[in-house]
C-alpha positions as CSV (number, residue, x, y, z in Angstrom):
1,M,77.1,91.1,125.3
2,S,74.3,91.7,123.2
3,A,71.6,89.0,122.6
4,P,72.5,88.4,118.9
5,S,76.2,88.0,119.9
6,R,75.4,85.4,122.5
7,W,73.0,83.7,119.8
8,K,76.1,83.4,117.6
9,Y,77.5,81.0,120.3
10,F,74.5,78.5,119.7
11,A,74.4,79.0,115.8
12,D,78.2,78.5,115.3
13,G,78.0,74.9,116.4
14,I,75.5,73.8,114.0
15,I,77.3,74.6,110.7
16,K,80.3,76.9,111.3
17,E,82.1,75.1,114.0
18,N,80.4,71.5,113.6
19,P,82.3,69.1,115.8
20,V,82.3,66.5,113.2
21,L,82.2,68.0,109.8
22,I,84.3,71.2,110.2
23,L,86.3,70.6,113.6
24,M,86.6,67.0,112.6
25,I,86.7,65.7,116.1
26,G,84.9,63.3,118.0
27,L,85.2,60.9,114.8
28,C,85.7,57.6,116.4
29,P,82.3,57.3,118.2
30,T,80.7,58.8,115.3
31,L,81.8,56.1,112.9
32,A,81.1,53.5,115.5
33,T,77.8,54.3,116.6
34,S,76.0,55.7,113.7
35,V,75.0,52.3,112.2
36,S,71.4,53.1,112.7
37,A,69.4,56.3,113.5
38,R,68.3,54.8,116.9
39,D,71.8,54.3,117.9
40,A,73.2,57.5,116.6
41,L,70.6,59.6,118.5
42,G,71.2,57.7,121.5
43,M,74.7,58.4,121.3
44,A,74.0,62.0,120.6
45,A,71.8,62.1,123.6
46,A,74.6,60.7,125.9
47,V,77.1,63.6,124.6
48,T,74.7,66.3,125.0
49,F,74.0,65.5,128.6
50,V,77.7,65.2,129.3
51,L,78.8,68.3,127.2
52,I,75.9,70.6,128.7
53,G,76.6,69.4,132.4
54,S,80.6,69.7,132.0
55,N,80.5,73.1,130.3
56,V,78.1,74.5,133.0
57,V,80.2,73.2,135.8
58,V,83.4,74.4,134.6
59,S,82.1,77.5,133.8
60,L,80.9,77.9,137.7
61,I,83.8,76.9,139.1
62,R,86.6,78.5,136.7
63,K,87.3,81.5,138.8
64,V,88.8,79.2,141.6
65,V,90.3,76.5,139.4
66,P,94.1,77.1,139.3
67,G,95.4,76.9,135.6
68,S,98.1,74.2,136.4
69,V,95.4,72.0,137.4
70,R,92.6,72.8,135.1
71,I,92.6,69.6,133.1
72,P,92.4,67.0,135.6
73,I,89.7,68.9,137.2
74,F,87.9,69.2,133.9
75,I,88.4,65.1,133.6
76,I,87.2,64.7,136.8
77,I,84.0,66.8,136.0
78,I,83.2,65.0,132.7
79,S,83.8,61.9,134.3
80,T,81.1,62.4,136.9
81,F,78.6,63.3,134.1
82,V,79.6,60.1,132.1
83,T,79.0,57.9,135.1
84,I,75.7,59.2,135.6
85,I,74.6,58.6,131.9
86,D,76.3,55.4,131.8
87,Y,74.2,54.3,134.9
88,V,71.0,55.8,133.3
89,L,71.4,53.9,130.2
90,Q,72.2,50.6,131.8
91,A,69.1,51.0,133.9
92,Y,66.3,52.1,131.6
93,Q,68.0,51.5,128.0
94,P,70.0,48.3,128.3
95,A,69.6,47.4,124.8
96,L,70.9,50.9,123.6
97,Y,73.7,50.5,126.2
98,R,74.9,47.1,124.9
99,V,75.1,48.7,121.5
100,L,77.0,51.7,122.2
101,G,79.2,49.5,124.6
102,V,82.6,51.0,125.5
103,F,82.0,54.3,123.5
104,V,79.9,55.7,126.6
105,P,82.6,55.3,129.2
106,L,85.1,56.9,126.5
107,I,82.9,60.0,126.3
108,V,85.3,61.0,129.1
109,V,88.0,61.6,126.5
110,N,85.9,62.7,123.7
111,C,87.6,65.7,122.2
112,I,84.5,67.5,121.7
113,I,83.7,67.5,125.7
114,L,87.2,68.3,126.7
115,G,87.7,70.7,123.9
116,R,84.8,73.0,124.9
117,A,85.6,72.8,128.6
118,E,89.2,74.1,128.0
119,A,88.7,76.4,124.9
120,F,85.3,78.0,125.6
121,A,83.6,77.2,129.4
122,Y,86.8,78.0,131.3
123,G,87.0,81.5,129.8
124,H,83.2,82.3,129.7
125,G,80.3,82.7,131.8
126,V,77.4,80.1,132.4
127,F,74.9,81.1,130.0
128,D,77.3,81.7,127.1
129,S,78.9,78.2,128.0
130,L,75.4,76.7,128.0
131,L,74.6,78.4,124.4
132,D,77.9,77.0,123.3
133,A,77.2,73.4,124.7
134,L,73.6,73.5,123.0
135,G,75.0,74.9,119.7
136,K,77.9,72.1,119.5
137,S,75.4,69.3,120.8
138,A,72.8,70.3,118.0
139,G,75.4,70.1,115.5
140,Y,76.9,66.9,116.5
141,A,73.3,65.3,116.7
142,L,72.6,66.4,113.4
143,V,75.4,65.0,112.0
144,M,74.8,61.6,114.0
145,L,71.0,61.7,112.9
146,V,71.6,62.0,108.9
147,M,74.7,59.4,109.3
148,G,72.6,57.0,111.2
149,S,69.5,57.6,108.8
150,V,71.6,56.9,105.6
151,R,73.4,54.1,106.8
152,E,70.4,52.3,108.2
153,I,68.5,52.9,105.2
154,F,71.1,51.8,102.7
155,A,72.1,48.7,104.9
156,A,68.9,47.4,106.2
157,G,66.1,49.1,104.3
158,T,64.9,50.6,107.6
159,W,64.8,53.9,109.5
160,F,64.3,53.7,113.3
161,G,63.6,49.9,112.8
162,Y,60.5,50.6,110.2
163,A,60.7,49.3,106.6
164,V,60.9,52.1,104.5
165,T,62.2,50.6,101.1
166,P,60.9,48.0,99.0
167,A,61.3,44.2,99.8
168,W,63.3,43.6,96.9
169,F,65.9,46.3,98.5
170,R,65.8,44.9,101.7
171,A,66.7,41.4,100.4
172,A,69.9,42.8,98.8
173,P,70.9,46.0,100.9
174,V,74.0,48.0,100.5
175,L,76.2,46.3,103.4
176,F,79.2,48.3,102.4
177,M,77.3,51.2,104.6
178,I,77.6,48.8,107.8
179,F,81.3,48.9,107.9
180,P,83.6,51.7,108.7
181,P,84.7,52.5,105.1
182,G,81.1,53.2,104.2
183,A,80.9,55.6,107.4
184,F,84.3,57.4,106.2
185,F,82.8,57.7,102.6
186,L,79.7,59.2,104.0
187,I,81.3,61.8,106.3
188,G,83.4,62.8,103.1
189,I,80.4,63.4,101.1
190,L,78.8,65.2,103.9
191,K,81.7,67.4,104.6
192,G,81.9,68.1,100.8
193,I,78.4,69.3,100.8
194,V,79.0,71.4,103.9
195,N,81.9,72.8,102.2
196,R,80.2,73.6,99.0
197,L,77.2,75.3,100.7
198,T,79.4,77.3,102.9
199,A,82.1,78.3,100.5
200,G,83.5,81.9,101.6
201,R,81.2,82.2,104.3
202,V,83.0,80.3,107.1
């Protein structure tokens, strides 16, 4: 396959097949862990690690995995990478780990991870699967960063913990953005913007 065609695997994940805004999967951790920019990027990093690792391993063993047991094997592979990132966060980022909580172990059943293993990595080579994972991870991280930034700025007046709004705003922030309805509202706005910008092209 030509280099431009392979590049498409990466590029599609950012907008055309964005996991959150286009495919509408992985919404639960997106809503729950995007209250601040730091937490959102932490979750995005964990998902990226698991997605890249599982995609590559599934692609490596795809020719020897019987179709009838592929899903249990995928889950075992994903669980291994989730366990690794879970322990790493506990050891080196305990504060972030406490914030992300149960959503790190739940990456095992995240539709983004399992979906890419089943829909792409099981039928493609290692390099293509790596590009697919990088693209989907970039698209997911972009959405998480935007959501975490907007929610933190409006709800706390800070960005990555640093004050970026006037004192009067921080004294009376838009607390609505902390709660799930605020996250749903923001996702709706972002999806509307993406639909508008890509109308007729995706």
